[in-house]
C-alpha positions in Angstrom: 2.1 15.1 11.6 3.9 14.7 15.0 7.2 16.4 15.6 9.9 16.8 18.1 11.5 20.0 19.4 14.7 20.9 17.5 16.1 23.3 20.1 14.8 26.4 18.6 11.1 26.0 19.5 10.1 24.8 16.1 8.8 21.3 15.6 10.6 18.8 13.3 8.3 16.9 11.0 8.5 13.2 11.5 8.0 10.8 8.5 4.9 8.6 8.4 7.0 5.4 8.6 5.4 3.7 5.6 6.2 0.0 6.2 4.3 -1.5 3.3 4.4 -0.7 -0.4 0.7 -0.2 -0.6 1.0 2.7 1.9 3.0 4.9 -0.6 -0.2 6.4 -1.9 -0.7 7.9 1.6 2.5 9.8 1.5 1.9 13.5 2.3 5.5 14.7 1.5 7.9 13.1 -1.0 11.3 13.7 -2.4 11.9 12.6 -6.0 15.4 12.2 -7.3 16.0 11.9 -11.1 19.3 10.9 -12.5 21.0 12.5 -15.5 20.5 9.5 -17.7 16.7 9.7 -17.1 16.6 13.3 -18.3 18.8 13.1 -21.4 18.7 11.6 -24.8 21.2 9.3 -26.5 23.4 12.2 -27.3 23.5 13.5 -23.8 21.3 16.5 -24.4 18.5 17.4 -22.0 15.3 15.8 -23.2 12.3 18.1 -22.5 9.8 15.3 -23.1 11.4 13.3 -20.3 11.3 16.3 -17.9 7.7 16.9 -18.8 6.8 13.2 -18.1 8.2 13.5 -14.5 6.5 16.8 -14.0 3.2 15.5 -15.1 3.2 12.8 -12.5 4.6 15.0 -9.8 2.0 17.7 -10.6 -0.8 15.1 -10.3 0.5 14.1 -6.9 0.7 17.8 -5.8 -2.9 18.3 -7.0 -4.1 15.7 -4.6 -2.3 17.4 -1.8 1.1 15.7 -1.7 4.1 18.0 -1.1 6.7 17.3 -3.8 10.4 18.1 -3.7 12.4 17.4 -6.9 16.2 16.6 -6.6 17.3 16.9 -10.2 20.6 15.9 -11.7 21.3 17.1 -15.2 22.9 20.5 -15.0 26.2 19.5 -16.5 24.4 17.1 -18.9 22.2 20.0 -20.1 25.2 22.0 -21.1 27.0 19.3 -23.1 25.1 19.9 -26.3 25.2 23.7 -26.2 28.9 23.7 -25.3 29.8 21.0 -27.9 31.2 18.6 -25.3 30.9 14.9 -26.2 30.7 13.7 -22.5 30.9 14.9 -18.9 34.2 16.9 -18.5 36.9 15.3 -16.4 38.4 18.4 -14.8 36.7 20.2 -11.9 37.1 23.5 -13.7 35.3 22.4 -16.8 32.6 20.7 -14.7 32.0 24.0 -12.9 31.8 26.0 -16.1 29.4 23.5 -17.6 27.3 23.5 -14.5 27.1 27.3 -14.7 25.6 27.1 -18.1 23.5 24.0 -17.5 21.9 25.1 -14.2 20.1 27.9 -16.1 18.9 25.5 -18.8 17.8 22.9 -16.3 15.9 25.4 -14.1 14.1 26.7 -17.2 13.2 23.2 -18.3 11.6 22.3 -14.9 9.9 25.7 -14.7 8.3 25.1 -18.2 7.3 21.6 -17.4 5.6 22.4 -14.1 4.2 25.7 -15.5 2.1 23.7 -18.0 0.3 22.3 -14.9 -0.1 25.6 -13.2 2.8 25.0 -10.7 5.6 27.3 -9.8 9.1 26.0 -9.2 11.9 27.4 -7.1 15.6 26.5 -7.6 17.6 25.5 -4.5 21.4 24.9 -4.9 23.2 23.3 -2.0 26.7 22.2 -1.0 27.5 19.6 1.7 28.5 22.3 4.1 24.9 23.7 4.0 23.7 20.6 5.9 26.8 20.1 8.1 26.7 23.3 10.1 23.7 23.7 12.5 22.8 27.2 11.5 22.8 26.6 7.7 21.1 23.3 8.2 18.2 25.1 9.9 18.3 27.8 7.2 18.0 25.2 4.4 15.1 23.4 6.2 13.3 26.7 6.7 13.7 27.8 3.1 12.4 24.5 1.8 9.5 24.5 4.3 8.6 28.0 3.2 8.6 27.0 -0.5 6.3 24.1 0.3 3.9 26.3 2.3 3.7 28.6 -0.7 2.7 25.6 -2.9 6.0 25.9 -4.8 7.8 22.8 -6.1 11.5 23.1 -4.9 14.0 21.9 -7.5 17.2 21.0 -5.6 20.6 20.3 -7.1 24.2 20.4 -5.9 25.8 23.7 -6.5 28.4 22.3 -8.9 29.5 25.7 -10.0 31.1 26.5 -6.6 31.4 23.2 -4.9 35.0 22.0 -4.3 36.0 18.4 -3.5 35.9 19.0 0.2 32.3 20.2 0.2 30.7 18.1 -2.5 27.9 15.6 -1.9 29.5 13.6 -4.7 26.2 12.4 -6.2 22.6 13.5 -6.0 21.4 10.2 -4.6 23.1 11.2 -1.3 21.8 14.7 -1.6 18.3 13.5 -2.1 18.5 11.2 1.0 19.7 14.1 3.1 17.0 16.4 1.9 14.4 13.7 2.7 15.9 13.3 6.2 16.0 17.1 6.7 12.4 17.5 5.7 11.0 14.4 7.4 9.7 13.2 4.0 7.4 10.1 4.0 8.9 8.7 0.9 12.0 9.0 -1.3 11.8 7.9 -5.0 15.1 7.3 -6.7 14.5 7.3 -10.4 17.1 6.0 -12.8 17.5 4.0 -16.0 17.2 0.7 -14.2 13.8 -0.5 -13.1 14.8 -2.1 -9.8 17.6 -3.7 -7.8 18.4 -7.2 -9.0 20.3 -10.2 -7.6 22.8 -9.7 -10.4 23.3 -7.2 -13.3 19.9 -7.3 -15.1 21.3 -8.5 -18.4 22.8 -11.6 -16.8 20.7 -14.8 -17.1 18.9 -15.7 -14.0 19.0 -12.2 -12.5 15.9 -11.6 -10.4 14.2 -8.4 -9.2 14.5 -7.8 -5.5 11.0 -6.5 -4.6 11.6 -5.5 -1.0 14.8 -4.8 1.1 14.1 -4.9 4.8 17.8 -4.5 5.7 20.4 -3.3 3.2 23.2 -4.9 5.3 21.9 -8.3 4.2 22.6 -7.8 0.6 26.2 -9.0 0.8 25.5 -11.7 -1.7 24.1 -9.4 -4.3 26.3 -8.3 -7.2 25.9 -4.5 -7.3 27.6 -2.4 -9.9 29.2 0.9 -8.9 29.8 2.8 -12.1 27.4 5.4 -13.3 26.7 6.5 -16.9 29.0 8.7 -18.9 26.5 11.5 -18.2 26.0 11.1 -14.5 28.1 10.4 -11.4 26.1 7.9 -9.4 25.7 4.1 -9.6 23.6 1.4 -7.9 25.9 1.5 -4.9 25.1 5.2 -4.2 21.4 4.6 -4.7 21.4 1.7 -2.3 23.3 3.8 0.3 20.8 6.6 -0.2 17.8 4.2 0.2 19.4 2.8 3.4 19.9 6.3 4.9 16.3 7.2 4.1 14.7 4.1 5.4 16.9 4.1 8.6 15.6 7.5 9.5 12.0 6.6 8.8 11.5 7.6 5.2 10.4 4.8 2.9 12.3 4.6 -0.4 11.6 3.2 -3.8 14.3 2.5 -6.4 12.8 2.3 -10.0 13.0 3.7 -13.5 11.6 7.1 -14.4 8.8 5.7 -16.6 7.5 3.8 -13.6 7.3 6.7 -11.3 3.5 7.0 -11.4 3.1 3.3 -10.7 5.6 3.4 -7.8 3.9 6.4 -6.3 0.6 4.6 -6.4 2.0 1.7 -4.4 2.1 -0.8 -7.3 4.5 -3.7 -7.3 7.3 -2.1 -9.3 10.9 -1.3 -8.4 12.5 -2.2 -5.1 10.9 -1.0 -1.9 12.7 0.0 1.3 10.2 0.3 4.2 10.6 3.2 6.6 11.9 1.8 9.9 10.5 2.7 13.3 12.6 3.4 16.3 15.1 6.0 15.1 14.0 9.6 15.2 15.4 12.2 12.9 18.7 13.8 13.8 20.9 16.3 12.0 23.8 13.9 12.5 22.3 10.6 11.4 23.7 11.2 7.9 27.2 11.2 9.4 26.8 7.4 10.0 25.8 6.5 6.5 26.5 9.1 3.9 29.5 11.3 4.5 33.2 10.9 3.8 35.7 12.0 6.4 37.9 14.9 5.2 40.7 13.4 7.3 41.4 10.9 10.1 42.2 11.4 13.8 44.0 8.5 15.4 43.5 8.1 19.1 45.3 6.4 22.0 43.6 3.5 23.7 42.2 5.6 26.6 40.7 8.2 24.3 39.2 5.6 22.0 37.5 3.8 24.9 36.1 7.1 26.2 34.6 8.0 22.8 33.5 4.5 21.9 32.0 3.2 25.1 31.4 6.2 27.3 30.3 8.6 24.6 32.7 11.3 25.8 33.9 14.2 23.7 37.3 13.8 22.0 40.0 15.9 23.7 43.2 16.8 21.9 45.3 15.1 24.6 44.0 11.7 23.3 44.9 12.4 19.6 48.1 10.7 18.5 47.9 11.4 14.7 46.2 13.7 12.2 45.9 12.6 8.6 44.7 14.9 5.8 44.3 18.6 5.3 41.0 20.1 6.3 39.4 23.2 7.9 37.4 23.3 11.1 33.7 22.2 11.1 34.0 19.4 8.6 33.5 15.6 9.1 36.5 13.6 10.1 36.9 9.9 10.7 38.1 8.8 14.1 40.3 5.7 14.4 41.7 3.6 17.3 45.3 2.8 17.9 45.3 0.1 15.3 43.9 2.3 12.6 40.3 1.0 12.6 37.7 3.7 12.0 35.0 3.5 14.6 33.5 7.0 14.8 32.9 10.1 12.7 32.4 13.7 13.9 32.6 17.4 13.1 36.0 18.8 14.1 36.2 22.0 16.1 39.7 22.8 14.7 41.6 22.6 11.4 44.1 19.9 10.7 47.1 22.3 11.3 45.6 23.3 14.7 45.0 19.7 15.7 48.6 18.7 14.8 49.8 21.5 17.2 47.3 20.5 19.9 47.7 16.7 19.7 48.7 15.0 23.0 48.4 18.2 25.0 45.9 18.8 27.9 43.2 21.4 27.9 44.8 23.4 30.7 48.1 23.6 28.8 46.4 24.6 25.6 44.4 27.3 27.4 47.4 28.8 29.0 49.5 28.8 25.9 47.0 29.4 23.1 43.9 31.0 24.7 40.4 30.2 25.9 39.2 28.9 22.5 41.6 25.9 22.7 40.0 24.5 25.8 37.2 23.1 23.6 37.1 19.4 22.7 38.6 18.5 19.3 35.2 16.9 18.6 32.3 17.5 20.9 30.2 14.5 21.8 27.1 16.3 20.4 28.8 16.4 17.0 29.9 12.8 16.9 28.5 9.4 16.0 29.9 6.0 16.7 29.8 3.8 13.6 
């Protein structure tokens, strides 16, 4: 598989750009995301038979030479029964406690399921900051690549035990798309309890399956629900966003139900197919455009907005007129023009408190008063995307 240099001498794997559903059987590396509702029974307990069914299909794909990465929801759901909780806890603290219990149960479940097919699994827990910072981004990619080289099936999940609101992915659909982008996967399978995307909620009369989505931006007339199950956190909106992110970066995506995973992987006409687009190469920052939430907002004067928007310049503190939110350095922030319209997103070099003190002041003044560090841009152009 062809690659591009990533700045460290290594080669980034590029996806195969599968543009037709029938090409899915040729995928050499896939990411499979399974929602909580597809892994649990009616009482919200982890259902080993459902886990086994996914593992059976995935193991068969691995046997033919396909590299498989599992992104599994269900840690909190797995703990509901043992902890006597009727549904997903509302408070962050209880969610973290349940995740601590459930992660062990979920990892054991996947290990047992793949072990029955002679496959070893490895647990990988991530937070959003792991794929924001350049060094940890490379570390995550290297760890996953090493597991695949060892014929291990990585089982990825968000680290709900330690993740805070500021560093959460928010849903595993987004996490799966980022993992697919990070690894240059050929295909992303988003498995849920709905068999496809429909023109209206499937239960409504006249609702029709959408077989192929060439451009998600053209779905403005489609009625898409946004609420997930009482077990999980995602909904159709998050799955559509994840599929769009994947396809835009060259990874084909399929949205379908868990029982149809084998048929989808074989290229059969099930679910909704999003072809892998050509023309955009992988980038660590592509996800900023589609999949992140700004931790705050920087408002710019007209001159700074034009420099960032049209000339792709770095954002200097002198052009910042307002700072909204509270955030540390190194996190994504939205960038808005004088009228408040958000037009860019980037990784800030300074915290919100530092930026408030720096706003409207030139680099020379900041250097003289505060030190060499403060000559840096507020957001460097290499850490910024125009939306």
